[in-house]
C-alpha positions in Angstrom: 35.2 -23.0 56.0 32.7 -25.3 55.1 30.2 -22.5 55.6 32.5 -20.4 52.7 31.8 -24.0 51.0 28.2 -24.2 51.4 28.1 -20.2 50.4 30.0 -20.9 47.2 28.2 -24.1 46.3 24.9 -21.9 46.9 26.5 -19.4 45.0 27.4 -21.4 41.8 23.5 -23.1 42.0 21.9 -19.7 41.5 24.2 -18.6 38.7 23.4 -21.7 37.1 19.6 -21.4 37.6 19.9 -17.9 36.2 22.1 -19.3 33.5 19.2 -21.6 32.0 16.4 -19.2 32.7 18.3 -16.8 30.6 18.6 -19.3 27.7 15.0 -20.4 28.1 14.0 -16.7 27.8 16.0 -16.3 24.3 14.5 -19.8 22.9 11.0 -18.4 23.5 11.3 -15.3 22.0 13.3 -16.4 18.8 12.4 -18.6 15.1 14.6 -21.6 14.1 15.6 -21.9 11.1 15.6 -24.8 8.8 19.2 -25.8 9.8 18.3 -25.5 13.3 19.8 -22.1 13.7 18.2 -19.6 16.2 17.1 -16.1 15.2 15.2 -13.1 17.1 11.8 -12.5 15.9 10.9 -9.3 14.6 8.3 -7.4 16.3 5.2 -6.6 14.4 3.3 -3.8 15.3 -0.2 -4.9 17.4 -3.2 -5.1 15.0 -5.0 -2.3 16.4 -1.8 0.3 15.9 -2.3 -1.3 12.3 -6.0 -0.4 11.9 -5.4 3.1 13.6 -2.5 3.9 10.6 -4.9 2.5 8.0 -8.0 5.0 9.4 -5.7 7.8 9.4 -4.5 7.2 5.8 -8.0 6.9 4.6 -9.6 9.9 6.5 -6.6 11.8 5.2 -7.3 10.4 1.7 -10.7 11.9 1.5 -9.8 15.2 2.9 -7.4 15.9 0.7 -9.4 15.5 -1.7 -12.2 17.4 -0.5 -10.1 20.1 1.1 -6.5 20.1 -0.3 -3.7 18.9 1.5 -3.3 21.8 3.8 -6.5 20.6 6.1 -5.8 20.6 9.8 -4.6 17.2 10.6 -6.1 17.7 13.6 -9.7 17.1 11.4 -8.1 14.4 10.0 -7.5 12.7 13.3 -10.8 13.6 13.9 -12.5 12.0 10.7 -10.1 8.6 11.3 -11.5 8.4 14.9 -8.2 8.4 16.8 -6.6 11.2 18.9 -4.2 13.8 17.8 -1.1 11.7 19.9 -1.9 9.0 17.9 -2.0 10.7 14.9 1.3 12.4 15.5 3.0 9.1 16.7 2.3 7.5 13.2 3.1 10.7 11.4 5.5 13.3 13.2 3.9 16.0 10.3 2.3 16.5 7.4 5.0 15.6 5.0 4.9 12.4 6.4 1.2 11.8 6.2 1.3 13.2 2.8 4.1 11.0 1.5 2.0 7.9 3.2 -1.3 9.0 1.6 0.5 9.8 -2.2 2.0 6.0 -2.0 -1.2 4.3 -1.1 -3.1 5.9 -3.4 -0.8 5.5 -6.2 -0.3 1.8 -5.8 -3.6 0.8 -5.1 -4.7 2.5 -8.4 -1.8 0.9 -9.8 -3.3 -2.4 -8.8 -6.9 -2.0 -10.1 -4.9 -0.8 -13.7 -3.2 -4.3 -13.6 -6.7 -6.2 -12.5 -8.4 -4.3 -15.3 -5.5 -5.6 -18.0 -5.8 -8.8 -16.5 -9.5 -9.5 -16.5 -11.1 -7.8 -19.4 -11.1 -9.3 -23.1 -11.7 -5.9 -24.6 -9.2 -3.4 -24.6 -11.6 -0.5 -24.6 -13.1 -1.5 -21.5 -10.4 -2.5 -19.5 -9.8 1.1 -20.1 -13.1 2.2 -18.9 -12.9 -0.4 -16.1 -9.4 1.2 -15.0 -10.7 4.7 -14.9 -14.0 4.3 -12.4 -11.9 2.1 -9.9 -9.3 5.0 -10.1 -11.9 7.2 -9.0 -13.1 5.3 -6.6 -9.0 4.9 -4.9 -9.6 9.0 -5.1 -6.7 9.6 -7.4 -8.1 13.1 -7.5 -5.7 13.5 -3.7 -2.7 13.0 -6.0 -3.2 16.4 -7.8 -2.4 18.6 -4.9 0.8 17.1 -3.6 2.6 18.6 -6.9 3.2 21.9 -4.9 4.3 22.8 -1.3 7.1 21.0 0.8 6.2 17.5 -0.5 8.9 15.5 -1.7 7.8 14.4 -5.0 11.2 12.8 -6.0 11.6 10.0 -2.9 13.1 6.9 -4.7 9.9 5.1 -3.6 7.2 7.2 -4.6 9.1 7.8 -7.9 8.9 3.9 -8.1 5.4 3.7 -7.5 4.7 6.4 -10.2 6.2 4.6 -12.6 4.4 1.4 -12.1 1.3 3.4 -12.3 2.6 5.1 -15.6 3.4 1.8 -17.2 0.2 0.2 -16.5 -1.8 2.8 -18.1 0.3 3.6 -20.6 -0.5 -0.4 -21.5 -4.4 0.2 -21.2 -4.3 3.2 -23.5 -2.2 1.4 -26.1 -3.8 -1.7 -26.3 -6.7 0.5 -26.6 -5.3 2.0 -29.6 -4.2 -1.0 -31.4 -7.4 -2.1 -31.4 -8.9 0.6 -32.9 -11.2 1.4 -29.6 -9.6 4.2 -28.7 -9.3 7.6 -30.5 -5.6 8.4 -31.8 -5.4 12.4 -31.1 -5.0 11.7 -27.3 -2.3 10.4 -25.0 -2.1 8.9 -21.6 -1.6 12.6 -19.9 -5.2 13.0 -21.2 -6.9 10.3 -19.1 -4.7 11.2 -16.2 -5.4 15.0 -16.0 -9.2 14.2 -17.0 -9.3 11.8 -14.0 -7.8 14.1 -11.5 -10.2 16.9 -12.7 -13.2 14.8 -12.6 -12.5 13.4 -9.4 -12.2 16.2 -7.0 -14.3 19.3 -6.2 -12.1 22.8 -6.0 -11.0 23.3 -2.6 -13.0 25.2 -0.3 -16.6 24.9 -2.6 -19.7 24.0 -1.3 -19.6 20.7 -3.3 -19.1 17.9 -0.6 -21.5 15.8 -2.7 -19.6 15.3 -5.8 -19.5 11.8 -5.5 -22.9 10.9 -6.9 -21.9 13.0 -10.5 -18.2 12.0 -10.6 -19.1 8.5 -12.5 -21.7 9.8 -14.7 -19.2 12.2 -15.8 -16.3 9.9 -16.6 -18.7 8.1 -18.6 -19.1 11.0 -20.5 -15.5 11.5 -20.6 -15.0 7.6 -22.1 -17.7 8.5 -24.4 -16.0 11.0 -25.9 -12.6 8.6 -26.4 -14.2 5.9 -28.2 -13.0 5.4 -31.8 -14.3 7.0 -34.5 -13.8 10.3 -33.0 -16.6 12.5 -33.7 -14.4 15.9 -33.0 -11.4 17.5 -33.8 -9.9 18.1 -30.3 -8.0 21.9 -29.9 -4.1 21.8 -29.2 -2.2 18.8 -28.9 -2.3 15.5 -26.5 -1.1 16.0 -23.2 2.1 13.1 -22.8 4.0 12.4 -19.4 6.6 14.2 -20.2 4.0 17.3 -20.1 2.8 16.4 -16.8 6.5 15.9 -15.4 7.6 19.3 -16.9 7.8 21.6 -13.9 6.8 25.5 -14.4 
């Protein structure tokens, strides 16, 4: 009987230790709110995993500009300096990678437009700064995304596109109101020219086009300044024109 009581006491002590240990684990892996309540921590990706993901998106952005959106994903992984398994762990298919590239380019380009608006007193200087900055952000990577199985109407992408359009509309409107921008153009003309002048035709030998990009963009900007030195054929390209599907 005494042996059974000793075993029972030992079991209670063991259970008590396990309970205290479990409580310690919960506290150690949790954070406290201002009221003292304990909440589980959010697991964060490791720093090296985030760097790999960023390298993949950067490599894809460059290669989509140079060769179009159908570039082999194995080549994207090679340029990013990661293995194929790492690429597919982050982006299970081409659509997922394309989504991330478009989102990143759109968001970063909008940031450049907002910075130019906030930091340049001259409205035309702000527009010029944005155009050159958009080229550096590889905005030409967006153009090939308008075809294929890419979901252009994803809510996340639509929100970023609207933010970009509003920022560029603001730049154009201010420059035009100040009499610094010719009046026979529209936002669509700026965006079309940017997409055409910042990427080579896929599959061509123009691999060193970057050294000409800013020269040609400046020629384009010189043609936008008021007073206009010529009469443009056709009508101004609007955002509605760009959204219209064939």
